[in-house]
C-alpha positions in Angstrom: 5.4 -18.2 37.0 6.7 -17.8 33.4 6.6 -14.5 31.8 7.0 -14.2 27.2 6.5 -11.0 25.9 3.9 -10.1 28.7 2.1 -13.2 28.1 1.9 -15.4 31.6 2.3 -19.1 31.8 0.3 -21.0 34.2 0.1 -24.5 35.3 -3.4 -26.2 34.7 -4.6 -28.4 38.3 -7.5 -30.5 37.9 -10.0 -31.6 35.9 -12.6 -28.7 35.9 -11.8 -27.9 32.1 -11.8 -31.3 30.7 -11.7 -32.7 27.8 -10.0 -29.1 26.4 -7.4 -29.0 29.3 -5.9 -31.9 31.4 -4.2 -31.3 35.1 -0.6 -30.4 33.7 -1.2 -28.5 30.8 0.5 -25.0 30.4 -1.3 -22.0 29.0 0.1 -18.8 28.1 -2.5 -15.5 28.7 -2.2 -12.2 27.3 -3.7 -9.6 29.6 -3.9 -7.3 26.6 -6.1 -9.4 24.8 -10.0 -8.3 24.3 -12.4 -10.6 25.8 -15.3 -12.2 24.3 -17.7 -15.1 25.2 -16.6 -18.5 24.4 -12.7 -17.7 25.4 -10.7 -19.0 28.0 -9.6 -17.0 30.6 -7.0 -16.8 33.9 -8.9 -15.1 36.8 -8.3 -14.2 40.3 -9.9 -16.7 42.6 -12.4 -14.7 44.5 -11.0 -16.4 48.3 -8.0 -17.8 47.5 -5.7 -15.0 47.0 -2.9 -16.9 45.6 -5.0 -18.9 43.2 -5.8 -18.6 39.8 -8.5 -19.9 38.1 -8.7 -21.2 34.1 -12.4 -21.1 32.9 -14.3 -20.5 30.0 -16.7 -17.0 29.3 -20.1 -18.5 29.4 -21.6 -14.6 29.8 -20.7 -11.0 29.9 -23.2 -9.1 32.0 -24.2 -5.6 30.7 -22.7 -4.4 33.6 -19.4 -5.5 32.8 -19.0 -8.9 35.0 -18.0 -12.2 33.4 -19.6 -15.6 34.0 -17.1 -18.1 34.0 -17.6 -21.9 34.3 -15.5 -24.9 33.8 -16.1 -27.1 30.5 -16.3 -30.3 33.0 -19.3 -28.9 34.8 -19.7 -32.0 37.4 -15.9 -30.8 38.3 -15.8 -27.3 38.4 -15.8 -24.7 41.1 -17.2 -21.4 39.0 -20.0 -18.4 38.7 -22.5 -21.2 39.5 -21.1 -20.9 43.0 -19.1 -17.8 43.7 -20.7 -15.5 41.2 -19.3 -12.9 39.0 -16.3 -11.9 38.2 -15.3 -8.4 37.3 -12.9 -7.6 34.2 -10.2 -6.3 36.8 -10.1 -9.4 38.6 -9.1 -11.5 35.0 -5.1 -11.9 34.6 -5.6 -12.7 30.7 -7.1 -14.5 27.8 -5.9 -17.8 27.0 -3.7 -17.6 23.8 -1.7 -20.8 23.9 -2.0 -24.0 25.5 1.3 -27.1 25.5 1.4 -30.0 27.9 4.3 -29.3 30.8 6.9 -31.2 28.3 7.0 -28.5 25.8 7.2 -26.1 28.5 10.1 -28.2 30.9 11.6 -28.8 27.3 11.9 -24.6 26.6 13.2 -24.0 30.1 16.0 -26.4 30.1 17.0 -24.7 26.6 17.2 -21.4 26.7 20.5 -19.9 26.4 
């Protein structure tokens, strides 16, 4: 995982966020950003500790729990299967997207 000025980079795997994000894209997340309905976030997978989910915030309940869904509903495992996610389990808001060629080139040319 790459960390840039407090932002963390994650690689997208799978088709759950098509057409917005494709497998192999890299996203940067900001853990301090405010999160609103419609934002894309990285969150802890509720059953697999080493896995992060990248999903869109569909709604925020009055109790502060988040309903996350993939943009490609037919290919997404999300809150429809595992329920709501607490704010403490959201790693950050996606603030930037790039295909993997940019990140790989950036890492190759660092001073």
